[in-house]
N, C-alpha and C positions, 0 to 999 in steps of 0.2 A: 502402282496399283491402279489399273484401269477398270477393273470390274467394279460394279456397284457393291457397296458395303451391305452385307447381310446382317441386319440388326432388328431388334424388337425393343419396344419400350416396356419396362417393368416398373411397377410401383410397390414400394415396401415402406411401411411406417411413415407414410406421407411424403416420401422422397421418390423421385423418378430417376430411373437408371436406363441407360442404353446398353443392351446386352448384345454382344457380337461374338463370332468365332474367334478363338484365341489367335489363330494364324493372322487374321486381318488386323486384330488389335496390335499384335507384335510388329507387323509391318508399318502400321501407322506411327507407333512409338519410334521405330527406327528412323522413319522419314522425318519425324518432328525434330529429331536431334541433328539432322543433317545441316540445317540452316546455320546453326551456331557451333558446329562440331569442331571447328578450328579455333574456337575461343580458348585462349590459354592465359592463365594468370602470369603476371610478370615474374613472379618467383620461379615458376616452372621454366619459363623461357630462359631466364637469366642463368639458372643452374645448368640447363641443358647446353646452351650455346657458349657461355663464358667458362663454366667449369668442366664442360665436356662430360656431363653425367647422363647416363641413359634415361630416356623418358619414363620408363617404368619406375625407376628409383626416384626421379624427380617428383612424379605424381604421388607415389607412396608417401614420401616425406612431406610433401605439401599437405596431404590429407591426414597427417599425423598418425600414420599407421606404421607399425613395426613389420619386419619381414614375417615374424610369427603371426601377426594379425592377418596379413594377406594370405599366408599359407593356410591358415585355418579356414578362411572364407572359400578358398579354392580346393580344400581337402588335399593339399600336397604338403611336402616337408618344407621347413624353413630353408634348408639347403637348396631345394629346387628353386625357390624364389631368389636366393643369392645367385644361382647360376643364370637365371633370367636377367638379372641386373648387371651382369658383367658387360663391359663395353663391347666385347667381341661377340656377344650373343646374337644369334640370328633366329628370332622367334617366328613360328608359323602364324599366319593370320588368325587361325582358329584359336591359338593360344593367346594372342593379343586380345582377341574378342572376349575370351573368358576373363582375362585379367581386367580389362576395362569394365566389364560387367560387375566384377567383384569390387571394383573401386567406385562404381556409380558414375562413370564417365563414358563418353562415346569412344569407340575404337579409333576413330579418326584423330582423337586427341592424343593417342599413343603412336600413331603411324605418320601423322602429318601429311597424309595423302588426301588428295582432292576427291 
């Protein structure tokens, strides 16, 4: 983001807020997560590398979510989540981004890409 941020200051109930276009806010949030995007809990890394479990499943289990929980957040079937968690599954980046968002993590934590 090289363009200046288009914002205004708003005050409500004695609190001050910076109001900006959603596109700029979203980009800032995405960039904020980049610095620590590859931070992975030991449990996720161990399960993925030692037990050869796909990262989608590692994260889902680490976050104490069932396949049904994740499916509900994504408005897909539990069977679809099971397909995504297969070792041979090749997920599109857009799908990984949706899954990461539903889990509350950064997509890079699912892709391990720089």
